C-alpha positions, 0 to 999 in steps of 0.5 A: 605264472609264478614258479610256486603256482606251477610246482603246485600244479605239477604236484597235483597232476602227479598225485592224480596220475598216481591214483589213476595208475594204481586204481585204488580208491580212498577206503570207506569206513562202514559202521556195521552194528551187529551182535557181539557173538563169536566176534573173533571168528566173524573177523577172520572169516567175514570182515577181514576177507572183505576188507582185503578185496575192497575199499571197505573198512569194517567198523563194528558197533555190537551189543543187544539188538534192542539196545542197538536199534534204539540208540540208531533211531534216537540219534539222527546223527548216528554213524551206523551205516548197516544194522543187523537185527532180528525180525522183531526189531525189523518190524519196528524199523519198518513201521517207524521208517528207520531204514533205506528201502533195498530193492530186490534188483540190488541183491545180486543173489536174490534168485538163489535165496529161499523163497521166504527170504526173497519175500521179506526183501520184496516186502521192503523189510531188508535182506535176511541173511540167516534163519535160526530157531530155538530149542532146549540145551541141557546137561541131563545129569545136572538136570536129573531128567531127560528132556524132550519136549517143551512141556517138560520145562514145567516139571517141578524137578527143574525148580531153579534150574532153567534159563530163558531169554528176556522178553526184549531178546530176539526169541523173547516173543518166541518163548511167549508163543511157546508157553501159550501153545504148551497150554493149548492156545494160539497166542493171536487169539488172546493177546498173550493171556494164556502165555503169561498164565503159563509163565507164572507156573514156569516161574519157580523153575526159572533162575534167570531170564538172560539178555545174552547167550553168553550169560546163560552159558557161563551159568551152565559152565558154573552149574547154576543152571542145567537148562536153557532155552537158546537160539541155535546160533548160540549152541557153539557158545553153550557147548563150549561152556558145558561139553556135557550139554545136549541140544534138543529141538522138540518134535512138536515144533520150534519157532524160527526167526530171520536175522536181517540186514538193513541200512540206516535211512541217514547213511552217507555210505549207501553204495558201500552198504549194498556192496557189504550186503551183497558180499555177505549173501554170496554162497561162499560167504554164507558157507564161512559164516555157517562154520564161524557162528553157526548161521544157517545160510538162506543162499541155496547154493551154499554147501553145509557139512551134515554134521554142522547142519544137525544144529541148524534150521534146515531139513526136518527142523525147518519143516516144523518151524513156526514163524512168529507173527510180529505184525500181530505182536508188535502193537502188544510188545511194549505192554508185554515187556512190562508185564513179563518183567514184573512177573519173571524178574521181581 
C-alpha cells in the first residue's frame, strides 16, 4: 500500500475517532417560518436556548402569515422546514396537502395539552402552541369616550379613529364574525352578507385596515388612531407605543384562534422539525414564551404570573371565546377578500 494512502486512512480514522469521542453531531440548519413580532425576545428566550442544548441552528423566515404560506406552497424547492401559522392558513394547508402529518405519539407533551389542542393534533392539522383572541385597545382621552363593547365601535364619535385587521390577517375573519354578531346574525347563516352591511356602516370610523400589529401601534403612538381591534399577542407592542392605552375584552364575547406549528411536506429535516416542536411544547418553553411575546400556553403544566395572564386567553376570557369556523369560511374567503378590500380600502 502506498505511503500516501496509508496516511490518508490514518487521518480519516483519527477524524472518526474524534467525532465519536466528542459525541457531537453536525449542526442542522432548521428554517422556521414565523411572525416577526418581538423577534429579539424570541431569540433570547426560545431560539438561543434551543441552539445551546441541541445541534439545531435556527434560521428565521419572517413576515405576514398569508405571504409566508403562499411563498412556501408556491415553491416545491422551498427551504422552509417548519411553519407557524394561524388556523385560517392551516385550513388551507391541510386542504392542499402542504404539510407532513404529525401524529399524537410524536408529541412528548401531548397528554399535558388542553383538550382543544389535542383534538387539533388528532385531526392532522398540526400542533397548536398558543391560543389567542381579540379585544379592543384604546386611548380613552384620544377616543373621547369609554369603550366596553364591540357595538361601541360604531359610535359616530369615533369617526376616522379606528384601525382594524385586514381581512387577510390572522383575525380578519374574526372581525367579519364580530360585525355579523353585532348586527344579530350568525355568520354561518348568510355567508357574510350581514357582516358586510355592518362593515359598510363602520367604514367612516375606520382610518386603517392593517396587516401588522406594529402598523397599528405606530398609529396609536402618533395619535393618528385612538382605537384598534387587536389580538392579545399584540398588547405589549401596543402599550409600549401608547402607555395610556387600555385593553378591553367585551363581556359579550371574544373570538379565539390557535397559532399552529406544521412541517413542510418537502422538508429534508423532519427529525429536527419534530425536535423543535417538542421543545416549543415543553412547559418551561411555553412559560418563557408567555413572558417574551404574550403567548398563552396550551401546556397545562405551564405556570403563568396572574398579572401576565390578565392579557391572555385564559380563565373568564377563554370561557367566553368563540372559535371561528374555518371549515365554513374557507370556501368563501377568496370572495370575501376581494369584497372587503373594495369596501374598506378604496
